[in-house]
Each structure stands twice: as structure tokens, then as C-alpha cells.
C-alpha positions, -999 to +999 in steps of 0.1 A: +036+476+227+027+511+240+001+498+263+026+472+276+051+500+283+024+519+302+017+488+323+054+481+329+060+517+340+030+516+363+038+484+381+076+490+383+067+524+398+045+508+424+073+484+432+103+508+432+088+542+437+094+543+474+130+532+471+138+559+445+120+585+466+140+575+497+172+577+476+163+613+466+152+625+501+183+609+518+205+627+492+196+660+508+209+648+542+241+635+526+249+669+512+256+680+548+264+648+568+286+620+556+288+585+569+311+585+600+346+574+593+373+577+619+403+592+600+439+594+611+436+630+622+408+621+646+428+592+660+458+614+666+437+637+687+431+609+712+467+600+717+489+609+747+522+628+742+550+603+735+569+594+767+598+569+762+614+572+796+604+537+805+615+524+771+626+502+754+627+464+753+621+443+722+610+407+718+636+382+705+614+359+684+601+382+657+631+380+633+611+366+604+584+393+605+581+416+574+561+447+577+551+478+557+559+503+584+560+506+621+550+532+646+556+542+682+528+558+703+513+556+738+484+533+747+469+540+781+502+553+795+523+525+780+547+531+751+540+506+724+554+496+690+530+487+663+545+466+635+521+470+606+516+447+576+487+460+556+458+463+581+473+437+604+493+447+634+517+432+659+515+453+691+545+452+715+547+466+750+580+485+749+584+484+787+586+446+788+592+436+752+560+415+754+538+408+723+502+417+730+481+395+708+447+406+721+430+429+747+405+420+773+377+438+792+400+454+818+425+465+791+397+481+770+382+500+800+416+515+809+423+524+772+388+539+769+392+560+800+426+574+788+412+581+753+381+599+767+404+622+788+425+630+757+395+638+736+381+660+764+349+640+768+329+645+799+323+616+823+335+581+824+332+557+795+305+530+800+311+496+784+280+488+765+289+454+750+315+434+732+302+432+697+312+417+663+296+446+643+269+472+643+257+499+620+288+520+624+314+492+622+300+472+593+329+479+569+353+450+560+381+472+572+370+465+608+375+427+603+410+427+618+397+445+649+368+423+658+353+418+683+350+454+693+345+469+728+316+494+724+317+523+749+292+551+755+297+585+772+271+603+792+280+636+776+256+661+758+268+650+724+259+613+731+294+601+721+300+565+715+333+548+705+348+514+698+381+499+710+397+471+690+402+438+708+431+430+685+452+463+686+438+483+715+431+512+693+401+535+692+388+527+657+355+545+654+336+573+672+302+587+666+278+613+682+240+612+685+237+638+657+258+617+633+239+586+641+205+602+637+213+620+604+230+589+590+199+567+597+179+590+575+209+598+552+237+574+542+221+542+556+190+548+534+209+562+504+234+533+503+210+506+515+233+502+544+213+485+572+237+461+590+216+430+583+222+436+545+256+454+544+274+428+564+270+404+535+290+424+510+283+403+479+246+401+485+244+439+493+263+447+461+240+426+439+209+442+456+222+477+449+232+468+413+200+452+403+177+477+420+195+505+402+193+487+368+156+481+372+152+517+383+170+528+352+146+508+330+117+523+348+131+559+343+138+553+306+103+541+300+089+570+319+109+595+298+096+579+266+059+579+279+063+615+291+076+627+257+049+607+238+021+622+259+034+658+255+016+672+226-011+699+219-046+687+223-080+701+212-084+718+246-051+735+241-033+715+269-001+697+262-006+671+290-037+648+293-032+646+331-045+665+361-035+668+398-007+645+410-005+630+375+002+664+360+030+672+385+045+638+378+043+643+340+060+677+340+086+668+367+095+637+346+098+658+314+120+685+330+141+664+354+139+628+340+173+632+324+188+642+358+171+612+374+187+590+347+221+606+352+221+601+390+210+565+387+238+557+361+264+575+381+253+558+413+256+524+395+292+532+386+300+543+421+299+506+432+321+496+402+293+473+390+306+442+372+342+456+376+335+487+354+359+516+360+375+498+390+410+508+380+442+492+392+460+493+426+494+507+417+511+481+438+543+480+417+546+517+416+544+518+454+571+491+457+595+507+432+592+541+450+599+524+483+630+507+470+632+483+499+611+464+525+609+471+562+614+442+586+617+435+623+655+442+623+648+477+611+623+483+639+646+467+665+676+488+655+656+520+654+641+515+688+674+504+704+692+535+691+663+559+697+673+591+716+643+597+737+652+633+744+653+641+706+616+634+700+597+667+695+578+676+726+544+679+709+547+645+691+521+619+699+533+594+673+564+584+654+557+567+620+587+549+604+588+536+569+611+535+539+613+556+507+640+555+481+655+525+501+661+548+531+643+547+565+626+579+575+604+589+605+575+613+607+565+629+640+528+638+643+511+660+669+475+660+681+464+685+654+477+663+626+507+684+619+536+664+606+574+668+606+598+646+587+628+634+607+661+616+599+656+580+611+691+579+628+693+613+645+657+623+646+667+657+633+643+675+610+649+669+573+632+675+540+632+656+507+652+672+479+636+684+447+658+659+429+640+630+447+606+640+433+619+645+397+636+611+399+605+595+414+587+599+381+611+576+363+615+552+392+578+544+394+572+540+357+605+537+339+590+527+305+565+556+302+576+591+293+568+620+316+546+648+301+547+671+331+560+672+367+554+701+390+542+711+425+504+714+431+492+737+458+455+737+451+428+714+437+431+701+401+407+681+381+415+648+399+431+657+432+407+679+452+389+683+485+352+681+489+338+657+514+373+643+518+402+665+528+433+664+507+468+673+518+487+701+499+512+707+485+518+675+465+541+668+436+520+659+405+534+637+378+515+634+345+526+607+321+522+606+283+495+580+286+474+603+307+479+587+341+485+611+371+505+604+403+505+626+434+534+624+458+532+635+495+555+665+501+565+653+536+570+616+531+575+613+493+551+584+492+525+579+465+494+594+481+470+592+452+470+581+415+445+579+387+446+557+356+423+559+327+394+540+344+397+561+375+396+593+354+364+582+338+350+574+373+359+608+384+336+624+358+309+597+357+305+596+395+321+626+412+310+651+386+276+637+376+265+623+410+280+648+434+284+680+413+322+680+415+327+695+381+352+721+391+365+741+421+340+769+413+311+744+413+323+729+446+325+763+464+297+771+489+270+784+484+274+779+446+273+741+451+241+743+472+224+766+448+231+743+420+222+710+437+190+720+455+168+728+425+180+697+406+174+675+436+140+691+444+129+685+408+140+649+408+124+643+442+091+658+430+091+634+401+098+604+423+075+613+452+045+621+429+050+588+411+051+570+444+020+586+456+001+578+424+012+542+427+002+541+464-033+555+456-037+528+429-028+501+453-053+515+479-081+516+454-073+480+443-074+468+479-107+486+485-123+471+454-111+436+464-125+442+500-158+455+487-162+425+463-154+401+491-182+416+514-208+420+487-236+392+487-232+367+460-260+365+434-285+336+439-279+305+420-300+296+389-320+269+407-329+292+435-341+319+411-362+294+393-379+283+426-387+320+434-402+324+400-425+294+404-436+306+438-444+340+425-465+325+397 
């Protein structure tokens, strides 16, 4: 059995050593460069100031449309209304009241030119192609925007961006630095090449089973390492030399960390539904108290006092909370101001709303604590992702935590029991997010670098040992193939008779 374990470890190491080594090496890159995601703050930076002087006309055949929210903004100099239902949008030109179901080459070029100017990019955008997907638009969230107009800038940063053919929005933007670092970082670490990642189910199974087999390899390696670690006649504790010795001791010291990162990485993709958590749909609906429809949008736009919009606003978002419409004006820097939906005068939510919200969302569960949060706690914190503060935190007796946005009153984040486990199993063990102190720089770097270096040494030395074994096996096979075959028995007999 022990000999079998040695053989399994050897050949699994040959098969998976390179994958595990690349996971380790790409992890260093991901400490400092994340996969490019075009967030709302970046999108706001490319919008023009709201100008509703040529506004507003509405279509007459949208009365049966239900939406989650709607927003007003400029699109290439045109005021538009976006009726939003989940990720789907109905885009309406507010000058003519025309529904814009899709955008074409000329539209995209005009939108791209305006966006480039707002972002302060140098030169004119060049249309590269109309694409379905590429490495930076492979997520399922882009499905509603496909096909995408891919533009490139001739600026020093090598900026490229994508315009949706369905909504006319800029939906992704990357620079050469981001693309290069992600090719050796996130793309490798998450096994994200487009040819695989576009098939989500297949990609997920590949990641899950590669990780499970890698876990098996690591567990066997830890057992072998412990078994081989003992005092020998020569006084040494390890029977190995050279690369083997490095691999043995790196595995002994850092094998548990390797195991920890593989397990936490497996949970990060919610393998087999583990720690997936729930969606909090009903809590969202109870807090909203009513639905938004086209009539709400039509009435709001018709009564809109154009001169009351804050001069720095580039977007007006309108939704409902507590069965009341409200508007939020956002500027280019992402600063937000809550407005009364009727008068567009600034307003704030009362303290009473937040205390009542706890019982509105979960009327059957007692509240353990409700208070304002102005800095990170154990479950709501900024690391690679930026969180808004302050938020109103509600902790229920069953342990679930809800966080309400201070400006809109909406449920911005929530954790149930499964998500709490995921926070510790993945964020803490995989990314070192144990506490605010551990996340602070350079404490986090000083903690992660030695651990990652140790794990990487174990993986790389094992890979090199396996590579050397394969090379030797190939050379032996090649040598045997070239060596002359021994003479047959009959030929040897003839030579023997001749000699006599």
C-alpha cells in the first residue's frame, strides 16, 4: 500500500504539478492586479452632464412594462431613459419618444467618441470588430449586451473598451497593463481562457475536479513527507538530496497551507452547491413595498423640472423604497445625493425608517442588534472590492446580518449562515482577510509573501522532479529504440558452426 501511495503521488505530481505551480505563481500577480471589472463608478466617469433642455417625450405603447428601476442620463449628447428589469433594459430617446431596441456601427462610433472625450482619452477610438465575446467580456453578465463593439485607443495606456449593441452603454474597459498582468494572473489562476470559460458548466467541472485531484495529491504528499521524516543512521532526518530535499521540507512546512488554499479555492466556486447561500429576494421585495412600472416613469419624466437637477449630476436613478419613489443624483466622481421624486429637492431617510426596516424585511425573526456601521466589520469590509460607508447593520437572532445603504435605504449586502461560513473558508483562508489588521498594508503583504513562497517552492520543486523523470524516461525509450537488436538464435548458431 505504501509503495502504491508513492506511485500515485509520483504520477499525479507529473500530471498536475505544472497546474498547481501556475496556480501558485499567478497568485502573486493577483495580490496586486484583479480581473478587470467595469464598475458603476467607472461608468459614471464617462457620462456627460445631464441636459434635459430638449426633453422629454415618451412612447405610448409601453403601459404593460414592469421594471425594477429607471434612470435618466446622456448618451452621445442625447437624453435617454433606461427602463431596467434585472439586467435587461428598454432604452428610450427622450427627444423623440422612440424606443431604441439596438445600436449599429454608426451609433457605436458616435457613442465611443463621446465616451472617450469624457474619459479624457487621447486620440480617436478605432473600431476593431463586432464581437460576441473575448477574454475580457466572457462573463454571463455580458449576455444581454452581445454582440459588442470593440474599440481601441492609440493612447500610451493601450486603452480598449466595449460598447453594447443592445443598450449603447460602455460596459468594459481595459488597459494594456491590465490585460498583460491578467494573462499571467487571473486568467491562469481561475483557468479563464475564453475557449474554456465561455462554457460555464464545463469550466466549473474542470476547476472542481482538478482541485479535488490536487487535494488528493497533496494529502498523499503530506503523509509520505511525515512518514519519511525520521532520524537515520547518518543523522539526517530526510533520505533525499538536492531538489528532492527541497521538495520534502517545503512539503512538511507548507503542505498544510497548500491543502488550505486548495480547499478554500474549491469552496470559492460553490462546488456542488456548497455554501452558496440564498438570494434574499423576498427581503428585497418587502423593503421596496411596491413595484415600479412604466406609468411611474412616464409621470416622473413628464413632471420633471429640468432646472432643479443638480448641475454636477450625470445620472438620475429612480426606484422605490418603503412604497415611495425616490431619486438619486450621481456625479462623475460617484458622489450621490438623494432627492425627493416629486420636487427633486434633497432629502434624507429618517432614523425611524431604518429601525422599522428590520421588522419589515423579516417580520418573524427577532432583532438582536441594529446600529450604524462606519468601518469594516467581520462580514462587510473593503479589500479588493470597495464598500460604501456608513451602512445600517441589522443582526438577527439567527445570526443573519443585513446592511442597508444610508442614501437609498436599499439592502446592499446580506449574509446568511452559509455565506458566513464562506467568508471564513474562502475570504479568510484563501485571501488572508482575517481582520482589518491583517488586511492593512504592508501587514497583509508581509503575511502572504512567505506563505505563498513556501507553497510555491513545494509545487515548483515537485514539478521539476516530475519533469526530470519524464525526460529520463523519454531518453531511455529513445536509446532502446536506437540500440541494435540482439541476433536471433539461428543466426548465432550459424556463426558458431562457422567458427568451428
